[in-house]
LUMTIDREN-339221 format. One record per residue (C-alpha): x, y negated, z negated. Coordinates in Angstrom, 2 decimals. Layout:
<atoms>
(atom (X, Y, Z))
...
</atoms>
This chain:
<atoms>
(atom (59.54, 12.56, -117.21))
(atom (60.98, 12.02, -120.70))
(atom (64.31, 13.55, -119.56))
(atom (64.44, 11.22, -116.53))
(atom (63.79, 8.20, -118.76))
(atom (66.57, 9.29, -121.13))
(atom (69.00, 9.64, -118.23))
(atom (68.03, 6.22, -116.88))
(atom (68.57, 4.79, -120.36))
(atom (72.00, 6.42, -120.61))
(atom (73.07, 5.15, -117.18))
(atom (71.82, 1.68, -118.00))
(atom (73.75, 1.72, -121.27))
(atom (76.91, 2.93, -119.47))
(atom (76.60, 0.17, -116.87))
(atom (76.08, -2.49, -119.56))
(atom (79.11, -1.17, -121.50))
(atom (81.21, -1.18, -118.33))
(atom (80.13, -4.73, -117.44))
(atom (80.86, -5.89, -121.00))
(atom (84.35, -4.35, -120.91))
(atom (85.06, -6.03, -117.56))
(atom (83.89, -9.36, -118.96))
(atom (86.08, -9.03, -122.06))
(atom (89.07, -8.12, -119.88))
(atom (88.46, -11.11, -117.64))
(atom (88.17, -13.42, -120.66))
(atom (91.51, -12.14, -121.95))
(atom (93.07, -12.78, -118.51))
(atom (91.60, -16.29, -118.51))
(atom (92.84, -16.96, -122.05))
(atom (96.35, -15.77, -121.17))
(atom (96.40, -17.83, -117.95))
(atom (95.38, -21.07, -119.67))
(atom (97.62, -20.38, -122.67))
(atom (100.64, -20.46, -120.34))
(atom (99.46, -23.66, -118.65))
(atom (98.70, -25.46, -121.91))
(atom (101.98, -24.36, -123.50))
(atom (103.85, -25.83, -120.52))
(atom (101.97, -29.15, -120.94))
(atom (102.65, -29.25, -124.68))
(atom (106.35, -28.46, -124.25))
(atom (106.83, -31.15, -121.59))
(atom (104.96, -33.86, -123.51))
(atom (106.58, -33.16, -126.87))
(atom (110.07, -33.07, -125.37))
(atom (109.51, -36.55, -123.93))
(atom (108.13, -37.85, -127.23))
(atom (111.11, -36.44, -129.10))
(atom (113.43, -38.36, -126.75))
(atom (111.35, -41.54, -127.28))
(atom (110.21, -41.42, -123.61))
(atom (106.53, -42.14, -124.27))
(atom (105.94, -43.30, -120.68))
(atom (107.16, -39.95, -119.36))
(atom (104.96, -38.12, -121.87))
(atom (101.84, -40.01, -120.75))
(atom (102.71, -39.60, -117.06))
(atom (103.25, -35.85, -117.48))
(atom (99.97, -35.50, -119.37))
(atom (98.08, -37.44, -116.67))
(atom (99.64, -35.44, -113.82))
(atom (98.72, -32.15, -115.52))
(atom (95.18, -33.47, -116.07))
(atom (94.85, -34.26, -112.35))
(atom (96.25, -30.83, -111.44))
(atom (93.59, -29.17, -113.64))
(atom (90.83, -31.36, -112.11))
(atom (90.30, -33.23, -115.38))
(atom (88.16, -36.39, -115.50))
(atom (88.88, -37.48, -119.10))
(atom (91.63, -37.00, -121.69))
(atom (90.36, -37.00, -125.29))
(atom (92.48, -37.64, -128.40))
(atom (90.45, -36.59, -131.46))
(atom (91.78, -37.39, -134.93))
(atom (91.42, -35.06, -137.92))
(atom (92.90, -35.15, -141.42))
(atom (96.29, -33.61, -140.59))
(atom (96.35, -33.36, -136.79))
(atom (95.24, -34.88, -133.51))
(atom (93.63, -32.60, -130.91))
(atom (94.20, -33.29, -127.20))
(atom (91.32, -32.14, -124.98))
(atom (90.62, -32.26, -121.23))
(atom (87.17, -32.56, -119.68))
(atom (87.44, -30.15, -116.75))
(atom (84.42, -30.03, -114.42))
(atom (82.25, -31.46, -117.19))
(atom (83.38, -29.04, -119.94))
(atom (85.73, -30.01, -122.79))
(atom (88.76, -27.72, -123.17))
(atom (91.26, -27.79, -126.08))
(atom (94.82, -28.29, -124.78))
(atom (97.24, -28.70, -127.71))
(atom (97.76, -30.40, -131.08))
(atom (99.80, -33.54, -131.82))
(atom (101.21, -34.60, -135.17))
(atom (100.17, -38.00, -136.53))
(atom (103.65, -39.37, -135.82))
(atom (103.55, -38.18, -132.18))
(atom (100.06, -39.61, -131.75))
(atom (101.18, -42.97, -133.15))
(atom (103.69, -43.32, -130.29))
(atom (101.04, -42.46, -127.69))
(atom (98.49, -44.84, -129.24))
(atom (100.91, -47.75, -129.22))
(atom (101.90, -47.13, -125.62))
(atom (98.30, -46.76, -124.42))
(atom (97.30, -49.99, -126.13))
(atom (100.31, -51.87, -124.81))
(atom (99.74, -50.63, -121.23))
(atom (96.03, -51.55, -121.39))
(atom (96.56, -55.04, -122.87))
(atom (94.75, -54.02, -126.07))
(atom (95.68, -55.50, -129.44))
(atom (98.09, -53.24, -131.32))
(atom (97.18, -54.58, -134.77))
(atom (93.42, -54.02, -134.45))
(atom (92.45, -50.54, -135.65))
(atom (89.03, -51.18, -137.21))
(atom (87.19, -52.32, -134.05))
(atom (86.50, -50.55, -130.73))
(atom (88.53, -51.79, -127.75))
(atom (88.57, -50.88, -124.08))
(atom (90.37, -51.86, -120.90))
(atom (92.48, -50.14, -118.25))
(atom (95.95, -49.69, -116.81))
(atom (97.34, -48.00, -113.70))
(atom (100.25, -45.76, -112.83))
(atom (101.77, -44.67, -109.53))
(atom (102.68, -41.14, -108.51))
(atom (105.26, -40.63, -105.76))
(atom (105.39, -44.46, -105.37))
(atom (102.19, -44.59, -103.32))
(atom (99.47, -42.67, -105.14))
(atom (97.73, -45.05, -107.55))
(atom (95.89, -43.75, -110.61))
(atom (93.69, -46.04, -112.73))
(atom (93.14, -45.05, -116.36))
(atom (90.34, -46.60, -118.42))
(atom (91.22, -46.57, -122.13))
(atom (88.59, -46.69, -124.88))
(atom (89.42, -46.71, -128.60))
(atom (87.01, -45.93, -131.44))
(atom (87.83, -46.18, -135.17))
(atom (87.08, -42.91, -136.97))
(atom (87.46, -41.58, -140.50))
(atom (91.09, -40.55, -140.09))
(atom (92.35, -42.91, -137.35))
(atom (91.47, -44.18, -133.90))
(atom (90.00, -41.75, -131.38))
(atom (91.00, -42.53, -127.79))
(atom (89.41, -41.42, -124.52))
(atom (91.20, -42.02, -121.21))
(atom (89.08, -41.77, -118.07))
(atom (91.12, -40.91, -114.97))
(atom (90.09, -42.72, -111.79))
(atom (91.88, -41.05, -108.91))
(atom (92.07, -43.66, -106.14))
(atom (93.47, -41.09, -103.68))
(atom (90.51, -38.69, -103.53))
(atom (87.56, -40.76, -104.76))
(atom (86.26, -42.06, -101.43))
(atom (83.99, -39.51, -99.81))
(atom (81.66, -39.73, -96.83))
(atom (77.89, -40.01, -97.11))
(atom (77.55, -36.58, -95.48))
(atom (79.50, -35.08, -98.40))
(atom (77.02, -36.15, -101.10))
(atom (75.20, -32.79, -100.96))
(atom (71.80, -34.18, -99.92))
(atom (69.47, -31.76, -98.18))
(atom (68.68, -33.08, -94.69))
(atom (65.20, -34.41, -95.60))
(atom (66.56, -36.45, -98.54))
(atom (69.55, -37.59, -96.50))
(atom (67.32, -38.89, -93.71))
(atom (65.07, -40.68, -96.22))
(atom (67.99, -42.53, -97.85))
(atom (69.59, -43.39, -94.51))
(atom (66.34, -45.12, -93.48))
(atom (66.26, -47.06, -96.76))
(atom (69.88, -48.22, -96.35))
(atom (68.99, -49.73, -92.96))
(atom (66.36, -52.03, -94.51))
(atom (67.08, -55.73, -95.07))
(atom (65.64, -55.87, -98.57))
(atom (64.17, -53.63, -101.34))
(atom (65.85, -52.08, -104.35))
(atom (67.48, -48.63, -104.65))
(atom (68.10, -47.21, -108.12))
(atom (70.46, -44.35, -108.96))
(atom (69.53, -42.90, -112.34))
(atom (70.42, -40.26, -114.94))
(atom (72.84, -40.14, -117.89))
(atom (76.45, -41.26, -118.11))
(atom (79.06, -39.24, -116.19))
(atom (76.62, -37.87, -113.62))
(atom (78.46, -39.29, -110.61))
(atom (76.32, -42.41, -110.13))
(atom (79.38, -44.56, -109.35))
(atom (80.49, -42.28, -106.52))
(atom (76.98, -42.28, -105.04))
(atom (76.80, -46.09, -105.14))
(atom (80.26, -46.58, -103.64))
(atom (79.56, -44.02, -100.90))
(atom (76.29, -45.71, -99.93))
(atom (78.12, -49.06, -99.80))
(atom (80.79, -47.51, -97.61))
(atom (78.10, -46.29, -95.19))
(atom (76.47, -49.72, -94.76))
(atom (79.67, -51.77, -94.96))
(atom (80.25, -53.86, -91.84))
(atom (81.67, -57.24, -90.85))
(atom (78.16, -58.49, -90.00))
(atom (77.01, -58.20, -93.62))
(atom (78.19, -59.87, -96.80))
(atom (78.30, -57.37, -99.65))
(atom (78.99, -58.48, -103.22))
(atom (79.34, -56.15, -106.20))
(atom (79.02, -56.91, -109.89))
(atom (80.97, -54.30, -111.90))
(atom (82.10, -53.55, -115.44))
(atom (84.94, -52.95, -114.74))
(atom (85.92, -52.65, -111.07))
(atom (86.74, -48.96, -110.69))
(atom (87.73, -48.68, -107.04))
(atom (88.73, -51.32, -104.53))
(atom (86.80, -51.37, -101.25))
(atom (87.79, -53.19, -98.03))
(atom (85.67, -56.09, -96.71))
(atom (83.57, -56.20, -99.89))
(atom (83.60, -59.00, -102.47))
(atom (83.98, -57.27, -105.83))
(atom (83.46, -59.23, -109.05))
(atom (83.93, -58.16, -112.64))
(atom (81.99, -59.44, -115.63))
(atom (83.70, -60.61, -118.79))
(atom (81.32, -60.60, -121.74))
(atom (84.12, -61.85, -124.01))
(atom (83.79, -65.14, -122.13))
(atom (79.98, -64.98, -122.45))
(atom (79.62, -64.02, -118.79))
(atom (76.85, -61.42, -118.78))
(atom (75.39, -59.41, -115.91))
(atom (72.46, -61.80, -115.60))
(atom (74.46, -65.07, -115.56))
(atom (76.95, -63.62, -113.08))
(atom (74.16, -62.23, -110.88))
(atom (72.59, -65.68, -110.60))
(atom (75.94, -67.03, -109.39))
(atom (76.19, -64.20, -106.82))
(atom (72.80, -65.10, -105.36))
(atom (74.19, -68.55, -104.51))
(atom (76.94, -66.89, -102.43))
(atom (74.52, -65.96, -99.60))
(atom (74.89, -62.15, -99.85))
(atom (73.04, -59.62, -97.71))
(atom (73.60, -56.68, -100.04))
(atom (74.20, -56.70, -103.82))
(atom (75.44, -53.82, -105.93))
(atom (74.86, -54.21, -109.69))
(atom (76.84, -51.80, -111.81))
(atom (74.07, -51.25, -114.36))
(atom (70.72, -52.77, -115.33))
(atom (70.92, -53.10, -119.12))
(atom (68.25, -55.64, -120.06))
(atom (65.10, -57.37, -118.87))
(atom (66.91, -60.53, -117.69))
(atom (69.18, -58.59, -115.32))
(atom (66.25, -56.44, -114.16))
(atom (64.12, -59.50, -113.46))
(atom (66.87, -61.28, -111.50))
(atom (67.69, -58.10, -109.51))
(atom (63.99, -57.63, -108.69))
(atom (63.56, -61.17, -107.42))
(atom (66.74, -60.76, -105.36))
(atom (65.17, -57.75, -103.62))
(atom (61.95, -59.69, -103.04))
(atom (63.82, -62.60, -101.43))
(atom (65.57, -60.72, -98.64))
(atom (68.42, -58.83, -100.32))
(atom (69.10, -55.11, -100.42))
(atom (69.90, -54.35, -104.08))
(atom (71.61, -51.17, -105.32))
(atom (71.94, -50.47, -109.02))
(atom (71.89, -47.83, -111.78))
(atom (69.64, -47.18, -114.75))
(atom (69.71, -44.56, -117.51))
(atom (66.51, -42.46, -117.45))
(atom (65.41, -38.83, -117.85))
(atom (64.01, -38.29, -114.34))
(atom (63.08, -40.14, -111.16))
(atom (59.42, -40.60, -112.20))
(atom (60.35, -41.68, -115.75))
(atom (62.34, -44.56, -114.23))
(atom (59.06, -46.37, -113.54))
(atom (58.02, -46.09, -117.20))
(atom (61.42, -47.32, -118.36))
(atom (61.28, -50.39, -116.11))
(atom (57.74, -51.31, -117.18))
(atom (58.70, -50.82, -120.87))
(atom (61.61, -53.23, -120.31))
(atom (58.98, -55.87, -119.51))
(atom (58.65, -56.00, -115.72))
(atom (55.10, -56.38, -114.41))
(atom (53.84, -53.28, -112.50))
(atom (52.71, -55.29, -109.46))
(atom (56.22, -56.85, -109.13))
(atom (57.88, -53.44, -109.51))
(atom (55.62, -51.96, -106.81))
(atom (56.61, -54.71, -104.38))
(atom (60.37, -54.57, -105.10))
(atom (61.38, -50.93, -105.58))
(atom (61.86, -48.59, -102.61))
(atom (63.80, -45.47, -103.68))
(atom (64.80, -43.75, -106.93))
(atom (67.63, -41.22, -106.86))
(atom (67.98, -39.14, -110.03))
(atom (71.06, -36.94, -110.06))
(atom (73.30, -34.64, -112.09))
(atom (76.65, -32.97, -111.48))
(atom (76.91, -29.18, -111.62))
(atom (79.99, -27.03, -111.19))
(atom (80.56, -25.66, -107.70))
(atom (81.30, -21.94, -107.51))
(atom (84.79, -21.07, -106.24))
(atom (84.63, -20.07, -102.55))
(atom (87.71, -17.86, -102.78))
(atom (86.54, -15.51, -105.55))
(atom (82.74, -15.63, -105.24))
(atom (80.82, -12.54, -104.18))
(atom (77.19, -11.52, -103.82))
(atom (75.47, -10.19, -106.95))
(atom (72.31, -8.32, -107.79))
(atom (69.53, -10.60, -109.01))
(atom (68.32, -10.18, -112.60))
(atom (64.63, -10.02, -113.44))
(atom (64.81, -13.49, -115.01))
(atom (66.41, -14.95, -111.88))
(atom (63.71, -13.38, -109.66))
(atom (60.97, -14.92, -111.85))
(atom (62.67, -18.35, -111.74))
(atom (63.03, -18.25, -107.94))
(atom (59.47, -17.00, -107.36))
(atom (58.07, -19.73, -109.61))
(atom (60.09, -22.41, -107.82))
(atom (59.14, -21.21, -104.34))
(atom (55.48, -21.35, -105.34))
(atom (55.87, -24.92, -106.62))
(atom (57.37, -26.10, -103.34))
(atom (54.87, -24.18, -101.19))
(atom (57.40, -21.67, -99.83))
(atom (56.10, -18.49, -101.50))
(atom (55.78, -16.79, -98.10))
(atom (59.59, -16.37, -97.98))
(atom (60.47, -13.00, -99.62))
(atom (62.78, -13.34, -102.64))
(atom (64.46, -10.01, -101.84))
(atom (66.05, -11.62, -98.76))
(atom (67.62, -14.39, -100.85))
(atom (71.19, -14.01, -102.06))
(atom (72.78, -15.07, -105.32))
(atom (76.48, -15.08, -106.05))
(atom (78.75, -14.42, -109.00))
(atom (82.41, -15.17, -109.50))
(atom (85.65, -13.46, -110.27))
(atom (88.74, -15.25, -111.57))
(atom (91.50, -16.48, -109.31))
(atom (94.38, -18.96, -109.30))
(atom (92.53, -21.14, -106.78))
(atom (89.95, -22.18, -109.41))
(atom (92.40, -22.01, -112.33))
(atom (90.56, -18.93, -113.65))
(atom (87.54, -21.07, -114.51))
(atom (85.01, -19.50, -112.04))
(atom (84.15, -22.91, -110.65))
(atom (86.05, -25.47, -108.60))
(atom (84.96, -29.09, -108.28))
(atom (81.38, -30.19, -108.80))
(atom (78.41, -30.95, -106.57))
(atom (75.33, -33.13, -106.96))
(atom (71.76, -32.02, -107.47))
(atom (69.02, -34.58, -106.86))
(atom (65.44, -35.65, -107.46))
(atom (64.41, -38.41, -105.07))
(atom (61.22, -40.47, -104.97))
(atom (60.62, -42.75, -102.00))
(atom (57.74, -45.10, -102.80))
(atom (54.94, -44.99, -100.21))
(atom (51.82, -47.15, -100.28))
(atom (49.85, -44.64, -102.38))
(atom (52.55, -44.58, -105.08))
(atom (52.76, -48.39, -105.02))
(atom (49.00, -48.60, -105.62))
(atom (49.26, -46.11, -108.50))
(atom (51.91, -48.35, -110.10))
(atom (49.84, -51.52, -109.51))
(atom (46.77, -49.92, -111.11))
(atom (48.82, -49.04, -114.18))
(atom (48.48, -45.27, -113.97))
(atom (51.07, -43.05, -115.65))
(atom (54.16, -41.08, -114.64))
(atom (52.16, -37.87, -114.15))
(atom (50.04, -39.49, -111.40))
(atom (53.16, -40.81, -109.67))
(atom (54.77, -37.37, -109.89))
(atom (51.65, -35.66, -108.50))
(atom (51.47, -38.07, -105.55))
(atom (55.20, -37.64, -104.88))
(atom (54.64, -33.87, -104.89))
(atom (52.10, -34.34, -102.10))
(atom (54.95, -35.91, -100.12))
(atom (57.33, -32.97, -100.65))
(atom (59.16, -34.12, -103.78))
(atom (61.68, -31.49, -104.94))
(atom (62.58, -31.72, -108.63))
(atom (66.19, -31.76, -109.73))
(atom (65.91, -28.21, -111.08))
(atom (64.44, -26.94, -107.81))
(atom (67.16, -28.71, -105.84))
(atom (69.75, -26.95, -108.00))
(atom (68.17, -23.50, -107.59))
(atom (68.01, -23.97, -103.82))
(atom (71.73, -24.78, -103.86))
(atom (72.35, -21.65, -105.94))
(atom (70.52, -19.61, -103.28))
(atom (72.73, -21.29, -100.65))
(atom (75.78, -20.03, -102.58))
(atom (77.05, -23.42, -103.79))
(atom (76.56, -22.84, -107.53))
(atom (74.85, -20.41, -109.94))
(atom (71.47, -20.38, -111.67))
(atom (73.28, -20.10, -115.03))
(atom (75.02, -23.41, -114.30))
(atom (71.73, -25.10, -113.29))
(atom (70.03, -23.97, -116.50))
(atom (73.02, -25.16, -118.55))
(atom (72.87, -28.66, -117.09))
(atom (69.10, -29.19, -116.76))
</atoms>
């Protein structure tokens, strides 16, 4: 028996060593692949800067960012250098280094293009500009500056107007959640909130829901900061707080325009929340966003902002909490053997959602290789994971009676609530992502 155990130990050690060597080799391949890409970007950009063609440098940088599926370009200032970084599928990646003189040219051009003041370096500024690729493809870039110890940091958010519009069916809802939201969107009033932190895809969800209910029989007005994407047959308005036009004052003006549906970019204070709530109570369907930790915690946040529980219970219909996780590359993914930790996680989840009768051994998980299709990053694109609470009469009574989040969560569980973590693990089992990615994000 001792000899058998020793042999098992040796084989296990050999397998671990082999796996580790393969992983190191793959990392070296990945490093080499990206090194070539980043060197090409650096060479192109610096050549243009040397020839005083700053526009070409920025265009080349933006085109490369789009090619690498980047959402944001970061310029981070240090004592003797400026680091350029791309946020690719939610992860920041170092690209190359600029000198202070090279960065000065880029800063001036970005400010000029975005109508920002060139002489102001000690205050944050933000606005946007656009560029065209191949004469037709329009790219909007939102520019934000922030004074730092050594200079101004700049972040450019890329808004790709070519690929942004997706269909409601492509939002990665499971069929039960999809049906629930479709029913809510058909209602004449109530309020729908999309929640979770910044950069979790809330804008895309809002725009896609508007696209689904957009028709010539309804008047839809949006209140945005700023307008990110233009939509046909919808009245889109943009606040300007520099002119003392806040969300609340603008929202009151919108209500006098006889809208059927209102989309508010973000609820930031009690005044906007109160006006939005009364709009939903007086025959308008209101869609908006709010920053909270989970779907159930949204109720606490709203009440803490000052709204009375009985008003909230009568106005709110659905809360959609969401996050973005990286989607595994379809070209290089393959089935893998489940680890003990993954089996425990899946078993625990299946028990929570009353599906423990389904054997875990029949469920498949996937791992990745590296390929050119996903730029040797394992993942390609991102998908949504959700936690959705649809308020029924029992939940409304719990809110009216002033009970806590735990009671709301327990009642929602009785109506088949799936948490955001469980939604993610189910999508990992379906082969859309990995459990490692879910645990990284949640």
